[in-house]
C-alpha positions in Angstrom: 86.1 99.0 38.8 84.2 101.3 41.2 86.2 103.2 43.8 85.1 103.1 47.5 83.9 106.7 47.2 81.8 105.7 44.2 80.4 102.6 46.0 79.3 104.8 48.9 77.8 107.5 46.7 75.9 104.9 44.7 74.3 103.4 47.8 73.1 106.7 49.1 71.8 107.9 45.6 70.0 104.6 45.1 68.0 105.0 48.3 67.4 108.7 47.7 65.7 107.6 44.5 63.5 105.4 46.6 62.3 108.5 48.6 64.7 108.0 51.5 66.0 111.0 53.4 69.9 110.8 53.5 71.0 111.7 57.0 74.5 112.3 58.4 76.3 109.7 60.5 75.8 110.1 64.2 78.9 110.7 66.3 80.8 107.5 67.1 80.8 108.3 70.8 77.4 107.8 72.4 76.0 110.3 74.9 72.8 110.0 76.9 72.6 106.2 76.7 74.0 104.3 79.7 73.8 101.0 77.7 76.4 102.1 75.1 79.8 103.7 75.0 80.1 103.7 71.2 77.8 103.5 68.2 78.2 99.8 67.3 75.4 99.6 64.7 73.7 101.8 62.2 70.4 101.7 64.1 71.8 103.2 67.3 70.8 106.8 66.4 67.2 105.6 65.7 66.9 103.5 68.9 64.3 105.8 70.4 62.1 105.6 67.3 62.1 101.8 67.6 61.4 102.1 71.4 58.4 104.4 70.7 60.0 107.3 72.7 60.4 109.5 69.7 58.4 110.1 66.5 60.3 109.7 63.2 60.8 112.9 61.2 60.9 110.8 58.0 59.5 107.3 57.6 62.3 106.4 55.1 66.0 107.1 55.9 69.4 106.0 54.6 73.0 106.8 55.7 76.5 105.6 56.2 77.2 105.3 59.9 80.6 105.2 61.6 80.6 102.2 64.0 83.0 100.9 66.6 83.0 97.3 68.0 85.6 96.9 70.7 83.8 96.1 73.9 80.9 94.1 75.3 78.8 91.7 73.2 80.1 93.1 69.9 83.9 92.9 70.3 86.0 92.2 67.2 89.3 93.5 68.6 91.2 90.3 68.8 90.3 89.3 65.2 91.5 92.6 63.8 94.6 92.3 61.6 94.6 88.5 62.0 91.9 87.9 59.5 91.0 90.0 56.5 87.5 91.3 57.3 87.1 92.2 61.0 87.6 95.8 62.0 87.3 98.0 65.1 85.9 101.0 63.3 83.9 100.3 60.1 81.2 102.0 58.1 77.7 100.6 58.0 75.6 101.4 55.0 71.9 101.3 56.0 68.3 102.0 55.0 65.4 102.2 57.4 61.7 102.1 57.3 59.8 103.4 60.4 56.3 101.9 60.0 56.4 102.4 56.2 57.6 99.6 53.9 58.4 96.1 55.2 59.8 92.8 53.9 58.7 92.9 50.3 60.3 96.3 49.4 63.4 95.8 51.6 64.2 92.5 49.8 63.3 93.7 46.3 65.6 96.8 46.6 68.4 94.9 48.2 68.4 92.4 45.3 68.1 95.1 42.7 71.0 97.2 44.1 73.3 94.3 44.5 72.7 92.6 41.2 71.5 95.3 38.8 73.4 98.3 40.1 76.5 96.9 41.6 76.4 93.9 39.2 77.3 91.2 41.7 77.1 87.8 40.1 73.7 86.4 41.1 75.1 82.9 41.3 77.5 83.9 44.1 74.7 85.2 46.4 73.3 83.2 49.2 70.5 84.3 51.6 69.6 83.0 55.0 66.2 83.3 56.8 64.9 82.5 60.3 64.0 78.8 60.7 61.7 79.4 63.6 61.9 78.5 67.3 59.5 76.1 69.0 60.5 77.1 72.5 59.3 80.7 71.8 56.4 79.6 69.6 58.0 81.5 66.7 57.3 80.2 63.2 59.8 80.2 60.4 60.0 83.4 58.4 58.2 82.0 55.4 57.0 85.5 54.4 60.6 86.7 53.7 61.5 83.3 52.3 58.7 83.5 49.7 59.9 87.0 48.7 63.4 85.8 48.3 62.3 82.8 46.2 61.4 85.1 43.4 65.1 85.8 42.9 67.0 82.8 44.3 66.8 79.1 43.7 66.1 76.9 46.7 69.7 75.7 47.1 70.9 79.2 47.7 68.1 80.1 50.1 69.0 78.7 53.5 67.3 78.5 56.9 69.2 79.2 60.1 68.5 79.3 63.8 67.8 82.1 66.2 71.5 82.6 66.8 72.1 83.7 63.2 68.7 85.0 62.0 66.9 86.6 64.9 68.1 90.1 65.7 67.7 91.6 69.2 68.6 95.1 70.3 69.5 93.7 73.8 68.1 91.7 76.6 64.9 93.6 76.2 63.4 95.8 73.5 62.5 95.7 69.8 63.6 92.5 67.8 62.6 90.3 64.9 63.8 87.9 62.2 66.4 88.9 59.8 67.7 87.9 56.3 71.5 87.8 55.9 73.0 88.2 52.4 76.2 86.3 51.8 78.6 86.4 48.8 81.0 83.7 47.7 84.1 85.4 46.3 86.2 82.2 46.0 87.9 81.4 42.7 86.0 79.2 40.3 88.2 76.2 41.0 87.4 76.4 44.7 83.7 76.8 44.0 83.6 73.7 42.0 85.2 71.7 44.8 82.6 72.6 47.4 79.3 74.5 47.1 79.1 77.9 48.9 75.9 76.8 50.7 78.0 74.5 52.9 80.3 77.4 53.9 77.7 80.0 54.8 78.0 81.0 58.5 81.1 78.8 58.9 83.6 81.5 59.3 85.1 81.1 55.8 87.0 84.3 54.9 85.7 84.3 51.3 82.1 83.3 51.9 81.1 86.3 53.8 78.0 88.1 55.0 77.7 91.6 53.6 74.2 92.8 54.3 71.6 92.1 57.1 68.0 93.0 56.6 66.3 93.1 60.0 62.5 93.0 60.2 61.5 94.5 63.6 58.1 93.2 64.5 58.4 92.1 68.2 59.2 93.6 71.6 61.2 91.5 74.1 59.9 92.0 77.7 62.0 91.7 80.8 60.5 88.3 81.6 61.7 87.1 78.2 58.3 86.9 76.5 57.6 88.5 73.1 54.8 90.8 72.1 53.9 92.1 68.7 54.8 95.8 67.9 52.0 98.1 66.8 54.2 99.3 63.9 56.7 97.2 62.0 60.1 98.5 61.0 63.0 97.7 58.7 66.6 98.1 59.8 69.4 97.1 57.4 73.1 97.2 57.7 75.7 96.5 55.0 79.4 96.4 55.8 81.0 99.0 53.5 84.5 97.6 53.7 83.3 94.1 52.8 81.1 95.4 50.0 84.2 97.2 48.6 86.1 93.9 48.7 83.4 92.1 46.7 83.0 94.9 44.1 86.8 95.4 43.7 87.3 91.7 43.4 89.7 91.4 46.2 90.2 88.6 48.7 90.9 90.9 51.7 89.3 94.2 52.9 92.9 95.5 53.3 93.5 95.0 49.5 90.8 97.6 48.7 91.3 101.3 48.2 89.8 101.8 51.7 93.0 100.6 53.3 95.7 100.5 50.6 96.6 104.2 51.0 97.1 103.7 54.7 99.2 100.5 54.2 101.4 102.3 51.7 101.8 105.1 54.2 102.9 102.7 56.8 105.3 101.1 54.4 106.8 104.5 53.4 107.4 105.4 57.0 108.9 102.1 58.1 110.7 101.1 54.9 109.0 97.7 55.1 107.0 96.5 52.1 103.6 95.2 52.8 103.5 91.4 52.3 107.1 90.6 53.2 106.2 88.5 56.2 103.0 87.4 58.0 103.9 89.1 61.3 104.7 92.4 59.5 101.5 92.1 57.4 99.4 91.6 60.6 101.1 94.6 62.3 100.5 96.9 59.3 96.8 95.8 59.1 96.3 96.4 62.9 97.9 99.9 62.6 95.8 100.8 59.5 92.6 99.7 61.2 93.4 101.3 64.6 94.5 104.7 63.3 91.0 105.1 61.7 89.3 104.2 65.0 91.3 106.5 67.2 91.2 109.4 64.7 87.4 109.2 64.3 86.7 109.0 68.1 89.0 112.0 68.8 87.3 113.9 65.9 83.9 113.1 67.6 85.0 114.4 71.0 86.5 111.4 72.9 90.1 111.8 74.1 92.2 108.9 75.3 91.8 108.7 79.1 92.3 106.5 82.2 88.7 105.3 82.3 85.5 104.6 80.4 85.4 105.2 76.7 88.7 107.1 76.8 90.4 104.1 78.2 89.1 101.9 75.4 90.5 104.3 72.9 93.8 104.5 74.7 94.1 100.7 74.7 93.4 100.5 70.9 96.1 103.1 70.1 98.6 101.4 72.4 97.8 98.1 70.7 98.8 99.7 67.4 101.9 101.3 68.9 103.0 97.9 70.3 102.6 96.2 67.0 104.8 98.9 65.4 107.3 98.6 68.2 107.5 94.8 68.2 107.3 93.9 64.5 108.1 97.0 62.5 111.0 98.3 64.6 109.3 101.6 65.3 110.9 102.9 68.6 109.5 106.5 68.1 106.0 107.8 67.5 104.9 107.5 63.9 101.2 106.7 63.7 100.2 110.4 63.9 102.0 110.8 60.5 99.3 108.7 58.8 96.6 111.3 59.5 96.9 113.2 56.3 96.5 110.0 54.3 93.4 109.1 56.3 92.0 112.6 55.9 92.5 112.5 52.1 90.7 109.2 51.8 87.7 109.8 54.1 87.6 113.6 54.7 85.2 114.3 51.9 82.4 112.1 53.5 83.5 112.9 57.1 84.6 116.5 57.2 85.3 116.4 60.9 88.6 114.6 60.1 89.9 117.7 58.3 88.3 120.1 60.8 90.0 118.5 63.8 93.2 117.4 62.0 95.5 119.5 64.2 94.0 118.3 67.4 94.0 114.6 66.3 97.6 114.8 65.2 98.8 116.3 68.5 96.8 113.9 70.7 98.1 110.9 68.7 101.7 112.0 68.9 101.6 112.7 72.7 99.8 109.4 73.4 102.3 107.5 71.3 105.3 109.2 73.1 103.8 108.5 76.5 103.2 104.8 75.8 106.6 104.3 74.3 108.0 105.5 77.6 105.7 103.2 79.5 106.6 100.3 77.2 110.3 100.9 78.1 109.4 100.8 81.8 107.5 97.5 81.4 110.5 96.0 79.6 112.8 97.1 82.4 110.4 95.6 84.9 110.3 92.3 83.0 114.1 92.3 82.3 114.8 92.9 86.0 112.7 89.8 87.0 114.4 87.7 84.3 117.9 88.8 85.5 117.1 87.9 89.1 115.2 84.7 88.5 117.8 82.0 87.6 116.0 78.8 88.8 112.3 78.5 87.8 112.7 80.1 84.4 109.0 81.0 84.4 107.2 84.4 84.4 104.5 84.3 87.1 100.9 84.7 85.8 100.4 87.7 88.2 103.5 89.5 86.8 102.3 88.8 83.2 98.9 90.3 84.2 100.5 93.3 85.9 102.5 94.0 82.7 99.2 93.8 80.7 97.1 95.9 83.2 99.7 98.5 84.3 102.0 98.8 81.3 99.7 97.9 78.4 101.7 94.8 77.5 99.6 92.3 75.5 100.4 88.8 76.7 102.0 87.8 73.4 104.6 90.5 73.9 105.4 89.1 77.3 105.6 85.6 75.8 107.9 86.9 73.0 110.4 88.4 75.5 110.2 85.3 77.7 111.0 83.0 74.7 114.0 85.2 73.8 115.4 84.6 77.3 114.5 80.9 77.4 111.6 81.5 79.9 108.0 80.3 79.9 104.9 82.2 81.1 102.5 80.8 83.6 99.4 81.2 81.3 97.0 79.6 83.8 97.9 82.1 86.4 97.6 84.9 83.9 94.1 83.8 82.8 93.1 83.5 86.5 94.1 87.1 87.1 92.4 88.2 83.9 89.2 86.4 84.8 89.2 87.9 88.3 89.5 91.4 86.9 86.7 90.7 84.4 84.5 89.3 87.1 85.1 92.4 89.2 84.2 94.6 86.3 81.1 92.6 85.4 79.8 92.7 89.0 80.3 96.4 89.1 78.3 96.8 85.8 75.5 94.3 86.4 72.2 96.2 86.0 68.9 94.4 86.2 66.1 96.5 84.7 62.5 95.6 84.9 59.8 96.3 82.3 58.1 99.7 82.3 54.9 99.8 84.2 52.6 102.2 82.4 50.4 104.4 84.7 49.2 107.1 82.2 49.6 107.2 78.5 51.7 110.2 77.3 53.7 110.5 74.1 56.7 112.3 75.7 57.8 114.4 78.6 57.6 118.2 78.2 60.4 120.0 80.0 59.1 123.2 81.6 62.2 123.8 83.8 63.4 126.9 81.8 60.4 128.8 83.1 59.2 126.9 86.3 60.8 125.2 89.3 57.4 124.0 90.6 54.6 122.3 88.6 52.0 119.6 88.8 53.0 116.3 87.2 51.7 112.8 86.6 53.8 109.7 86.6 53.3 108.2 83.1 55.5 105.1 83.7 58.1 103.7 86.1 60.5 100.7 86.4 62.6 99.1 89.1 66.4 99.0 88.5 69.0 97.0 90.5 72.6 98.0 90.2 75.0 95.9 92.4 73.5 96.0 95.9 71.3 99.0 95.3 67.7 99.1 94.2 66.0 102.3 92.9 63.2 103.4 90.7 63.2 105.4 87.5 60.1 107.6 87.0 58.9 109.3 83.8 56.5 112.3 84.1 54.1 113.9 81.6 56.0 117.1 82.1 58.9 118.1 84.4 60.7 121.1 85.8 63.7 118.9 86.6 66.7 119.4 84.2 68.2 116.1 83.1 72.0 115.8 83.2 73.4 116.7 79.8 75.8 119.1 78.1 78.1 118.9 81.2 75.4 120.2 83.5 74.5 117.9 86.4 70.9 116.8 86.9 68.4 118.5 89.2 67.2 117.0 92.5 64.1 117.8 94.5 60.8 116.4 95.7 57.4 115.3 94.4 54.5 115.3 96.9 50.8 114.5 97.0 48.5 114.4 100.1 51.4 114.1 102.5 53.1 111.4 100.4 56.5 113.0 99.6 59.4 111.5 97.7 62.9 112.8 97.3 64.3 112.6 93.8 68.1 112.0 94.0 69.0 112.6 90.3 67.6 113.3 86.9 69.2 111.9 83.7 68.5 111.3 80.1 68.3 107.9 78.5 68.1 108.7 74.8 64.9 110.8 74.5 63.5 109.9 78.0 63.9 112.1 81.0 64.4 109.7 84.0 63.8 110.8 87.6 65.6 108.6 90.1 64.0 107.8 93.4 65.0 105.3 96.2 61.4 104.1 96.5 58.1 104.3 94.7 55.2 106.6 95.8 52.5 104.7 97.6 49.9 105.9 95.0 51.8 106.5 91.7 48.5 107.2 89.8 48.0 110.5 91.7 48.9 113.9 90.5 52.1 115.2 92.3 53.5 118.6 93.0 57.1 118.6 91.6 59.6 121.0 93.3 63.2 121.5 92.1 65.9 122.1 94.7 66.1 125.8 94.1 69.5 126.4 95.9 71.2 123.7 93.9 69.7 124.9 90.6 70.8 128.5 91.3 74.4 127.7 92.1 74.5 125.4 89.1 73.2 128.1 86.7 75.7 130.6 88.0 78.4 128.2 87.0 76.8 127.4 83.6 76.4 131.0 82.5 79.9 131.7 83.8 81.2 128.9 81.5 79.8 130.7 78.5 81.5 134.0 79.5 84.7 132.1 80.2 84.6 130.5 76.7 84.3 133.8 75.0 87.1 135.4 77.1 89.4 132.5 76.3 88.8 133.0 72.5 89.3 136.7 72.9 92.6 136.5 74.8 94.2 133.3 73.4 92.7 133.2 69.8 89.9 131.7 67.8 91.5 128.2 67.8 90.1 127.8 71.3 87.1 125.5 71.3 85.3 123.8 74.1 86.4 120.1 74.5 84.3 119.2 77.5 82.8 120.7 80.7 81.3 120.0 84.0 78.8 122.4 85.5 78.3 121.5 89.1 76.6 123.4 91.9 79.9 123.8 93.7 82.3 124.6 90.8 82.8 124.6 87.1 85.3 122.8 85.0 86.0 123.8 81.4 88.3 121.9 78.9 89.4 123.7 75.8 91.8 123.4 72.9 95.1 125.3 73.4 98.6 124.1 72.9 100.6 125.6 75.8 100.3 126.4 79.4 98.6 129.7 80.1 100.6 132.5 81.7 99.7 134.2 85.0 99.0 137.4 83.0 96.6 135.6 80.6 94.7 134.0 83.5 94.4 137.3 85.2 93.1 138.9 82.0 90.6 136.1 81.5 89.3 136.4 85.1 89.1 140.2 84.8 87.1 140.0 81.5 84.6 137.5 83.0 84.1 139.6 86.1 83.6 142.7 83.9 80.8 140.9 82.0 79.2 140.0 85.4 79.4 143.6 86.6 77.7 144.8 83.4 74.7 142.7 84.4 74.0 141.6 80.8 70.5 140.3 80.3 69.9 136.8 78.9 68.6 136.6 75.3 67.1 133.2 74.7 65.6 131.9 71.5 64.0 128.4 71.4 63.3 126.2 68.4 65.6 128.1 66.0 66.4 126.2 62.8 70.0 124.9 63.1 71.3 126.6 59.9 69.7 129.9 60.9 71.3 129.7 64.4 74.7 129.1 62.8 74.3 132.2 60.6 74.0 134.3 63.8 77.5 133.2 64.8 76.3 130.9 67.6 79.0 128.4 68.7 78.2 124.8 68.1 80.1 122.6 70.6 82.6 120.0 69.6 81.3 116.4 69.5 77.7 117.3 69.9 74.9 116.1 67.6 72.2 118.8 67.1 68.7 118.4 65.9 66.9 120.4 63.2 66.0 123.1 65.7 68.1 124.4 68.5 68.2 126.8 71.5 70.4 129.9 71.3 71.8 131.5 74.4 73.2 135.0 74.2 74.8 137.2 76.8 75.9 140.3 74.8 78.6 139.1 72.4 78.6 135.5 73.8 76.4 133.4 71.6 76.2 129.6 71.9 73.8 126.7 71.1 72.9 125.3 74.5 70.1 123.3 76.1 71.2 124.1 79.7 69.7 126.4 82.3 71.0 129.9 82.8 70.8 133.1 84.9 68.4 135.9 83.7 71.3 138.4 83.8 75.0 138.0 84.4 74.9 140.1 87.6 73.3 137.1 89.4 76.6 135.2 89.1 78.2 137.6 91.6 81.9 136.9 91.1 84.1 134.5 89.2 87.4 133.1 90.5 89.8 130.8 88.7 91.3 128.1 90.9 93.6 126.3 88.5 94.7 125.8 84.9 96.3 122.5 83.9 96.9 120.0 81.1 94.4 117.3 80.4 95.8 115.8 77.1 97.8 116.9 74.1 96.5 120.3 73.1 93.8 120.3 75.8 93.9 122.5 78.8 91.5 122.7 81.8 90.3 125.5 84.0 88.5 125.0 87.3 86.7 128.0 88.8 84.2 129.1 91.4 81.3 131.5 91.2 78.7 133.1 93.5 78.5 131.9 97.2 81.3 129.3 96.7 83.7 131.9 95.4 82.8 134.1 98.4 83.5 131.1 100.7 86.9 130.7 99.0 87.7 134.4 99.5 86.6 134.3 103.2 88.7 131.2 103.8 91.8 132.9 102.3 91.3 136.0 104.4 91.0 133.8 107.5 94.2 131.9 106.5 96.0 135.3 106.1 94.9 136.4 109.6 96.3 133.1 111.1 99.6 133.7 109.3 99.6 137.3 110.5 99.4 136.0 114.1 102.0 133.4 113.5 104.6 135.8 112.0 103.6 138.5 114.5 103.6 141.1 111.8 100.5 142.9 110.2 102.4 143.0 106.9 102.2 139.2 106.1 104.6 139.4 103.2 107.4 141.1 105.3 106.8 138.6 108.1 107.0 135.5 105.9 110.2 136.9 104.1 111.8 137.3 107.6 110.9 133.8 108.5 112.3 132.5 105.2 115.6 134.3 105.9 115.7 132.8 109.4 115.0 129.4 108.1 117.8 129.7 105.5 120.2 130.7 108.2 119.2 127.8 110.4 119.5 125.4 107.5 123.1 126.4 106.9 123.8 125.9 110.6 122.3 122.5 110.5 124.3 121.6 107.4 127.5 122.5 109.3 126.5 120.4 112.3 125.6 117.5 109.9 129.2 117.6 108.5 130.6 117.4 112.0 128.2 114.6 113.0 128.8 112.7 109.8 132.5 112.9 110.3 132.1 111.5 113.8 129.8 108.7 112.6 132.3 107.9 109.8 135.2 107.4 112.2 133.0 105.3 114.5 131.9 103.1 111.6 135.5 102.6 110.4 136.2 101.1 113.8 133.3 98.6 113.4 134.5 96.8 110.2 133.9 93.0 110.3 136.1 90.9 108.0 134.1 88.1 106.4 135.5 85.9 103.6 137.6 88.7 102.2 134.8 91.2 102.7 135.0 94.3 104.9 131.4 94.5 106.1 129.9 97.5 107.9 126.2 97.4 109.0 124.7 100.1 111.2 121.8 102.4 111.9 122.9 106.0 112.0 121.4 109.3 113.0 121.3 111.4 109.8 118.8 114.0 108.7 118.6 113.4 105.0 119.0 110.8 102.2 121.7 112.9 100.7 123.7 112.8 103.9 123.3 109.0 103.9 124.6 108.8 100.3 127.5 111.1 101.0 128.6 109.1 104.0 128.4 105.9 102.0 130.7 107.2 99.2 133.2 108.6 101.8 133.5 105.2 103.4 133.9 103.5 100.0 136.9 105.8 99.3 138.5 104.9 102.6 137.9 101.2 102.8 138.7 98.5 100.2 136.5 95.5 99.5 133.6 97.2 101.3 130.1 95.8 101.8 128.2 98.6 103.5 124.6 98.7 104.7 123.4 101.9 106.5 119.9 102.7 107.8 118.5 105.9 109.2 115.1 107.2 110.4 114.2 110.6 108.8 111.1 111.9 110.6 109.5 108.4 110.9 110.4 107.4 107.3 113.1 104.7 107.2 115.9 104.9 104.6 118.4 102.2 103.6 121.7 102.5 101.5 123.8 99.6 100.2 127.4 100.3 98.9 129.5 97.4 97.4 133.0 97.7 96.1 133.3 97.0 92.4 135.7 94.1 93.0 133.1 92.4 95.2 130.5 93.0 92.5 132.7 91.1 90.0 134.3 88.4 92.2 131.5 87.7 94.7 128.6 88.3 92.3 127.0 90.8 94.8 124.5 93.3 93.4 123.5 96.3 95.5 120.2 96.8 93.5 119.1 93.2 94.0 120.1 93.2 97.7 118.3 96.4 98.5 115.1 95.0 97.1 115.3 92.1 99.6 116.2 94.4 102.5 113.4 96.9 101.7 110.8 94.2 102.5 111.8 94.5 106.2 110.8 98.2 106.2 107.7 97.7 104.1 109.2 99.6 101.1 111.0 99.3 97.9 114.0 100.6 96.0 116.7 99.8 93.5 119.9 101.1 91.9 123.2 100.1 90.4 125.3 97.0 91.2 127.6 99.0 93.5 125.1 101.5 95.1 121.4 101.4 95.8 118.8 103.0 98.1 115.4 102.2 99.4 112.6 103.9 101.4 109.8 102.4 103.4 107.1 102.8 106.1 108.3 100.6 109.0 111.3 102.1 110.8 111.2 99.2 113.3 112.5 96.9 110.6 115.8 98.7 110.0 117.8 96.5 112.3 116.4 93.3 110.8 117.4 94.6 107.4 121.0 95.2 108.6 121.1 91.7 110.1 119.8 90.3 106.8 122.6 92.0 104.9 125.1 90.5 107.3 123.7 87.0 106.5 124.1 87.7 102.8 127.8 88.7 103.4 128.5 85.5 105.3 127.2 83.3 102.4 128.9 85.3 99.6 
């Protein structure tokens, strides 16, 4: 039986023998493509070739591609772990032809590989082809059907509709008919009962699609119509995990050697054997799947975060943690311990797992620890509601959604806790809240993009912005884009001096003009290989030649920050160690932000040393050494730093400032002296093992210094001393002295208030009630007074309010005897009273506090407490 490593190797070697170039997997995190967060299909890295924006370096290519399907149209998340063959992260084995071979060869090689090399039983294979579509005037794919007929009898060659057998990249773009290859892995007895043909595309877990051969021959336009492509392509994708299941004669992907080491690792950690119960099995499968996803995305440069792709990754990890918490009794972090197992299994094919092992492990552990704390908070929030709600016995839908949205509680966990307490969950209300959120997200993301209008033919845009800030350009094509309520145009030029946002550097702005017709460009971005210039309107005569002028001031302040980032990177590695690597950056005209790997807070001495080193490099006025179109391997030999998570081409650009050498496509100063000065503003944590420095350069740094000098002059005037430090120290001593005097006065005032309150006791149903608004200066004084009164008065129900600099505070103190006998609970009562001051609070059964915004509601709160005492 072939191992998974042998299965993968066999695929790649087979297509290498068919003159295919074997290329590495693209990163799982997508950059420079606003339509995708993650690589969700093997063809993503070749998208620009299909779109005609880029020429293929080789006409035949094969690879194994890391893919992720957890959002948008391709979302398998909810099926993961429940069934045996859906995954969030999976490998897609693929072979491509870019205008070379087409249906005949693709079908012939697929059949040969599956039946003659992998030795899959021919009688178990079913193939589907496109049946045609009358509405779009598309005929059935008889060409593919005839090629398949050489290998398969008619009863195993099936026609299906556009839904199953017509592949489209998106709403627009390249598309075409496809042939799906399905395998029936049922036992012989099951096969005799019902033919596999009846189960194809019916969701049967053992009659599964393993390979899709897509024949790209059309282009879908924005109006929905189809046009033929000048060159026809082949795009195939075979699910590696499913192929392993078939070849290893298993009934589940999780029973193959792709997942078994991980499942054994989970079993070893938890002490629970895989297969003991259905719920435990599902939990283990979820964790085994999700740890792969999160580890690979971190290895490719995406850290868990509060938004975007980072939020998706955080949610996946939290889903795994929750399954371990709920079904495997894992109350402490444990998923990070599986990383060595994963690295052993997949590190040979994907070396980034081993290279980034330390970072991945630390990020996983910290994220697990943080979520486990959040999970506890969510459980406290839910338990508090259950404890208070004694009548309806139902968790409101909005609370269930809040637990999901704020605390990461999946709805099934809320239902589980509800059932254990004999509660139900308002699922209609939950789904309403969920739908409202989805609707808000969809509205925010709706983008209507028109077809490109071609003005002049040009194969690509030449970027001349390294050498020129002004040049003559022609608009080669443009399109209208609507996003929410805004409408703008994207323009493509034959050449451009405008730098497109990438590598952390923001895009250029500027103008294009011709014969008095001027247009302001508000941004420049990359979409795959296209450089897009954003404008709020279209030129009146787009066919003209235009003078393109970059905003020079913005470009200059941006390059000061970009070059300073390179100097900062080198200084960090010199001072902190070679473990420091860039983990992200933002190069803005006003400031720079640099994220890097380091596992502890930097000291003031280290920050001062870094700042000094960068400024020394600036003062040395080191000249830029730039080399373009350097072969990647040659550039690496020079010691140039390749940045984490970036995908580099065959040739790269090398930027050197003395001993600082990096691969970089951004714009830079001609010599470091232009930067002027470098000033660190802050150093902080971003995630586990990731620190962030924010800094200023050039004019913005001078503005900062000037503002600080102005602030010092104001302080000098206020403290009336030219030596600001001595003046502030004197004020601090005076303040400390006055604070002690105030404390003494507060003790006297508090004693007077205490005696007055003791005279105001109301006896109600065996309760000694005191309710009053007092004049105290701190929450601590309010608490201290409450405890003093409790010691002096038995059966006390005390409610005190005070206004501290416009911020109302409440305290409730209840004698332990009243808590037991009268069922009074200070924590519950304070939550009700806090509503009157537009605030919130909580505490123990005998003492609780609250703060709020509306001091005018203090008396109403006291009156409300009196009403509670009367009904107790």
